[in-house]
C-alpha positions in Angstrom: 54.4 -46.2 218.2 52.4 -45.7 221.5 52.7 -42.0 221.0 51.4 -42.1 217.4 47.9 -40.8 216.5 45.2 -43.5 216.7 44.5 -43.7 213.1 48.2 -44.0 212.1 48.8 -46.6 214.8 45.8 -48.6 213.7 46.7 -48.5 210.0 50.3 -49.5 210.8 49.1 -52.5 212.8 46.6 -53.7 210.1 49.4 -53.4 207.6 51.6 -55.5 209.8 49.0 -58.1 210.2 48.4 -58.4 206.4 52.1 -58.4 205.9 52.4 -61.4 208.3 49.7 -63.2 206.4 51.5 -62.5 203.1 54.8 -63.7 204.5 53.1 -67.0 205.8 51.5 -67.6 202.5 54.6 -66.7 200.6 56.7 -69.2 202.6 54.2 -71.9 202.1 54.0 -71.3 198.3 57.9 -70.8 198.0 58.4 -74.2 199.8 56.2 -76.0 197.4 57.6 -74.4 194.4 61.3 -75.1 195.5 60.6 -78.5 196.6 57.6 -80.1 194.7 57.8 -83.3 196.6 56.8 -81.4 199.8 53.1 -81.6 200.3 51.0 -79.8 202.9 47.7 -81.6 202.5 49.1 -84.3 204.9 52.5 -83.1 205.7 55.4 -85.2 206.8 58.4 -84.3 208.8 60.4 -83.4 205.6 57.7 -80.8 204.7 57.8 -79.2 208.2 61.6 -79.3 208.3 61.9 -77.6 204.9 59.4 -75.0 205.8 61.1 -74.2 209.2 64.5 -73.9 207.5 63.2 -71.5 204.8 61.2 -69.6 207.4 64.1 -69.1 209.5 66.2 -67.8 206.6 63.5 -65.5 205.6 63.0 -64.3 209.2 66.6 -63.1 209.4 66.5 -61.6 205.9 63.2 -59.7 206.7 64.4 -58.4 210.0 67.6 -57.1 208.4 65.6 -55.3 205.7 63.3 -53.8 208.2 66.1 -52.5 210.4 67.9 -51.3 207.3 64.8 -49.4 206.0 64.3 -48.1 209.6 60.8 -49.5 209.6 61.2 -50.2 213.3 63.6 -50.2 216.1 64.1 -52.6 219.0 63.8 -51.3 222.6 66.1 -52.5 225.5 63.3 -54.9 226.3 63.7 -56.9 223.0 66.1 -59.8 223.2 68.3 -59.8 220.3 70.6 -62.3 218.7 73.6 -61.5 216.5 73.7 -63.1 213.1 76.6 -62.3 210.8 77.5 -59.2 212.8 73.9 -57.9 212.7 71.4 -57.9 215.6 67.9 -59.1 215.0 65.0 -59.3 217.4 64.5 -62.8 218.8 60.6 -62.4 219.0 60.1 -61.7 215.3 62.6 -64.3 214.3 60.7 -66.9 216.2 57.3 -65.7 214.9 58.3 -65.8 211.3 60.1 -69.2 211.8 57.3 -71.0 213.5 54.0 -69.4 212.3 54.0 -70.9 208.9 54.5 -74.5 210.1 52.0 -73.9 213.0 49.5 -72.6 210.6 49.8 -75.6 208.3 49.7 -77.9 211.2 46.4 -76.3 212.6 44.8 -76.1 209.3 45.4 -79.8 208.6 44.3 -80.7 212.1 41.0 -78.7 211.9 40.4 -80.1 208.4 40.9 -83.6 209.6 38.5 -83.1 212.5 35.8 -81.5 210.4 35.8 -84.5 208.0 35.5 -87.1 210.7 
């Protein structure tokens, strides 16, 4: 991507940012639809654990799809893990797994502080 024209690289990066936002919102909403007892207004461990598990599963699935569709490739510098005979990048898996829970945690923390 470093050798792409500026406009193409910029558009691709903005698309990736909005894609990540949609993934986070989709995982949050999916968790609340699948498990109505999970609330994120003042989350409990069960809510975070449910979100982390669903996010991990989604991260593996999304990485497999991206590699299959040839949306990106990993360089030798990317640490990879093998899951079910397929390699996925460790960084994207960790990002997709933890970002939704971290977003919920920070949003609740800032909301609580602003109401005090």
